[in-house]
N, C-alpha and C positions, 0 to 999 in steps of 0.2 A: 601562491595565488592560483585560484580555481577559474575555469571558464567552461562553457558548454557550447557545443556545436550542433546544429540541427541539420542533417543532411535530407533534404527533401527531393528524392529522386526515386523513380520506380526501377531504375537500373541498379540492382544490387552488386554487380561487379564494379561499377563506378564508386559506389559507397564504400566497398571494401578496399578498392585502390586508394582512396583518399584517406581511410583510416590507416593503412599501411604507410603511406607517405608521412603522415603525422607522427606515427610510431618511429619511422626511421629518422626523422629529424629531432627526435627527443622530446616532442610535445605531449606525447601520450604514452603513459606507462603500459608495459606488456599486458598486464592483467586487465587494463580497460579497453585494450585494442579489440578484444573478441566482441562481436555483436551479440548482446545478451538478448535472448527472445523472452518477453514477458506477456501474459495474457491480460493482466489487471495492472494498470498503472494508477497510483494513488498521488494526487497533487494536493497536499494539505494547505498550502499557501493560497491556492485559488479554489480550494473545496471542490476538486473534480475528480472523478474516477472514469478512466478510459478503459473500455473493454476491446481489446484488438483495435486500438485506436480511435473507437466511437465512444462518445460520451454516454455514461449511464446516469440517468436521474435518479438520485437518492434522497431520501428526506433527511433532515439535520441528524436525527438519531441514528438512522441507517448509516450514514456516512461516519458519524463517531464511532459506532460499533465496529465497523470494518477497520477504520484507522487504529483503533485501539488493539484489536486483535492482530493486525499486520505489524504494528510497532512493537508488540511484545510476543515474538514467535516462539516456538518450541516449548511452550508451557501450556497446560490445560488451565483454562479460565472458568472458574465455577460460576453458576448463574448468579449468585449473591454478589459475587465480586465485580461481575459486569454491571449489575445494577447499581452498585456503589461508584464505579469508575465512570460509566457512561451517562447514567441518569441521575447520579448523585443521591441515590435512595439508600439509606443505612438502617433500615428497620427490618424486623423479622416478618412483617405482615404483607409487604408487597409482593404481588404475583412474579414469581420467577419465570412464568409461563410467558411473560412479556418478552424476555430475552428469546425464547423459542420462536415467537411469532415473528420478531425482527430479523432473526438469522434466516428463517425461512423466506421472508421477503427479500432480503439481500441476495440469497442463493438463486431466487427466481429471476432477479434482474442481472445476475451474473450469468445466466444461461448455462452453456457448456463449460464455463470455468467455476462453477459453483463448488466443486471439489477443494477450493482453495480453503474453504473453512470445513474443518472435519469435526465430527460429533463424537464425543467420548462418552459413550452410554452411561447414564447414571451420574455423570459428573458435571460436564460442561462442554466447551468448545476449544478447538486447538487450531492454530495456523503454523504449518511447518515451515522453516525457513527455506526449505527446498522447493516450495510451491512456487508457481510462475507468476509472481507478483512483484512489485517494487513500489516503495515509497519514496518519493522523490520531491525533496524541498529545494526551493530555488535558493542559490548561493547569495543572491543579491537582496534577499529579504531579512532586514534585521530585526531579531525577536528581542524582547526585553530581558530574556533569560540569557541572551548572548552578550548583553551589555555589561560592562565592569563598572562598579561604582568608583567615582574618583573625580 
């Protein structure tokens, strides 16, 4: 069973004491007890992006592009691959520069966290798993892929 707790407090000591108490009674594994700092939080189930806990307004394609890159980390994504995965375009005539424009817009909207998306010159784009972002899916949302036939 999984559950999530939101600690809404300005007092970091209180939050850390609460996390420690949960760990002490065995409700939280040691690895999850550490407070993980992230700059960019992506919530696919509500299609939200939070930058330092503030919402970022992205277009549908900008959101899909960022989500795709962040769900497939530590590999270089060629522009043509991104056009196929995000835009659904599988021809050799569509402009790969469309990807560059959308990446530039996403970076502008991410401000000081724009370095989450790295450029690999002459090839495409990369998001490293060590970047300060997290994709967080709600455990209460049932997706069709999660259901078993029967």
